[in-house]
N, C-alpha and C positions, 0 to 999 in steps of 0.2 A: 673888238672884243668878239669872241666866237658867239655865234647866234646858235640857240637851242630850238630845235623843230619838236613841235608835238603833234603826234599823230591822233585824230579822235574818229573813230567811225559811229555812225549812228543810223539805226533803222528804229524808227518810232520811239525815241528815247526821251520825250518830253517830261516823264515823270520826276526825273532826276537830274535833268540836264542843266537846269539854271544853277544848282548847287556845284556841280562840277566846273562849269565856267567860272563861277566866282571862286573857286579855289585856285584857278590859273591866274587870273586877274590878281589876285592878292598875292602873289609870289614876290619875294623881295628881290629875286633875279628878275630884271625887267627885259633883257636881249633874248626874246622868245618870239616864235611864231607859232600860231595854231592851225593846223591844216585839218580841216573839217570836212569829212566825206560823208555826205548824206547819202545813204545807201537805199534810195528810193523811199523814204519816209512818207506817210501820208498823214501824218499828225501835225502838231505845232512846232515842231524841232527847228525848223528854219525860222520861224518867227520868234521863237525865245532867243536863239542864237542871235539875231539881229537886235534884239535889244541891246546888246552889248556893242556899243559903237566905238570899237577898238580897231585901229588900222593894222593891227597884229594878226587879226583873225582872217583866214582866208577860207570862204564856202566853195564847196564844189559838190554837184550833185550828180548821182546815176538815175537814169530814167528807168532801171530795171534793178532787180535784187540780186546782188553778187554774194557768193560765199566771202566770209571775212578774209581769207588769204588773198583773194582777188582784190576786194576793197582796198585792204591795207597796202597791196603792190601799189595801186593807184595812187593812194595817199603818199607813200615814201618817194614816189617820183616827183612829186610837189615839193618835197622839203629842200630848203637852201641852207639849213644849218649844218655845222659839223658834227653836232652832237643831236641824237635821237632820243626821244621819249614817248611814252604811250600812256594816254589816259581814257578810259572808257566812261561813258555818259553818266554812269550811275557811281562810279568812285569818286574819291576826294584825295587831295594831297594837303600836306602840313605847308605853310606859307614858306618855309625855308628849304624846301624840297631841293628845288632847281639850283639855289645858290650853293648848298652844302655838296651838292654833286659835282656841281661845275669846279667849285674849289679843289676838291679830291682830284679831279682829272689835271688840273693844273699843276698839282705837287707831284703827280706821278705819272709820266708821258707813257709809261708801259702799260697802262689799263686799258683795255678796249671795251669791257662791260662792267658796270657798276648798278649793285643793287641795295636796298634797304630791307629792314625790318617793316611789318605794316600790322594795322589793327584790322580787325573783321568788325564792322559796322553793322549791328542787327536791332532793329528796333529802338534806334537812338542810343544804343549801347556800345561802347568801344571795348572790345576784347583783344588782348594782346594775341597774335598768331604766332603759335610756336614753331618755327621753320625746322626743317630737318636738323641741320646744323650748319654753321656758317663757313664757307669755304672761299678759298681765293686761289689765284694761278690758273694752271689748267686743271679743270675740276669736272670732267665730264662725267666719271663714274659716279661722283657725288650727286650730280644733277639728275642722272638715271634714277639712282637709288632712292632719291628723296621723292620723285614722282611715283615709284612703286609703292612706296610706302605712306603716300598721301599727304606729305608734307612737304611741298616743292621748295627746292632750295631759292629759287628765284620766283618772283611774282610780276606779272606784265606790268601793274601800275606802280612798280617801285624802280623799273629799269632804266638806265641811261647808257646808250651805245654809241661808239663812234661809228659815224656814217661811213668812213673809208673801210671798215671792217665789213660791213653789210654789203657794201659795192663790191668787195673783193669775191662774194659768193657769185655762183652761176645765176641766181636769182634771189629776190630778197623774202617774198613769201610765196608758197607754193598755193598757186589759185585753185587746187583741187582740195584744199582743207578747208575746215570751217572753224570749229572750237579750237582745235589744237595748232592751228596756225602759227602761234605765239611760240609755243614749246618747240615746235619744228625748227623755226628760226634759231633759237637758243641752243638746240641739239646741234646743228650744223655749225653755228659759230664757235661751239665748246672744242671743236676739233683743233683750233689754233688760237683762240682768243684767251688773254689773261683776264680773269674776273677779280673783281674785289668788291667790298662792301662797306657801308656804314652801319655801325651797331646802333642805330637809332630807328625809331618808329617814324616815319616820314609820310605815311599814306595810309587809307581806310578803304578797303573792299568791302563793298555794301552787299550784303546777302539780302535777297527778297524772292519772292514768288515768280519774278519774271528773269531771273538770271538765265543768260543764254545758256550756260553750261548745265542748268538743272531742266530747262525745256528740251535739250536735245544731248541727253547722256547716252542714248546710242550711237548719236553721231560722233561724239567724242571718243568712244571706244573704237569706232570704225577707222576715225582719224589715226589713233595711236598704232592700231594694227598696220595700217599703212606705212606710217612713219618708220616703225621699227623693221618693216619689211624691206 
């Protein structure tokens, strides 16, 4: 059976990490591995991770802090699965997320990227996020316009991507990028990949005062300028 690799990067993510890992452990699809890249954390992130004595969890640590693009590149090189997914330390998955996406890939071999709907989790309240509009096939224009309108078509925590699609690129993640390294990957993949979606809410994006994009909004703007240039 195809294995799914989950990439999680962490820089001092102890506040919500335990909940994120629990949502992975609870998955009804069991053939996964978690590639946990500790990006020079100085808090209890490692200790929390090691509370979960699961042989499918693999821990790696940088001794200096990298931009997210560089950190995700290192994590991607460790992945052994044919399908790649992503979960940040403060977000959550529905327990059927991996299973439903895996089955969709099994029924349609032409899909390279699969995404889902997701909730906004704010102060323990789940709010349905309204996407730009769901699209499938070659949909580069839809992806670009959805970001311009502030309602991204895809969301990092919902994606599942065929590893061979990423490996066909010159590089997986741009090490010069931080906040928008995920969008850059999707933008480049959209040149040739077929997208599809599950019309279900299968993940929860947590909004809080320490969200990386909130702390580094100017960095995100610079990243996007760089990508479009």
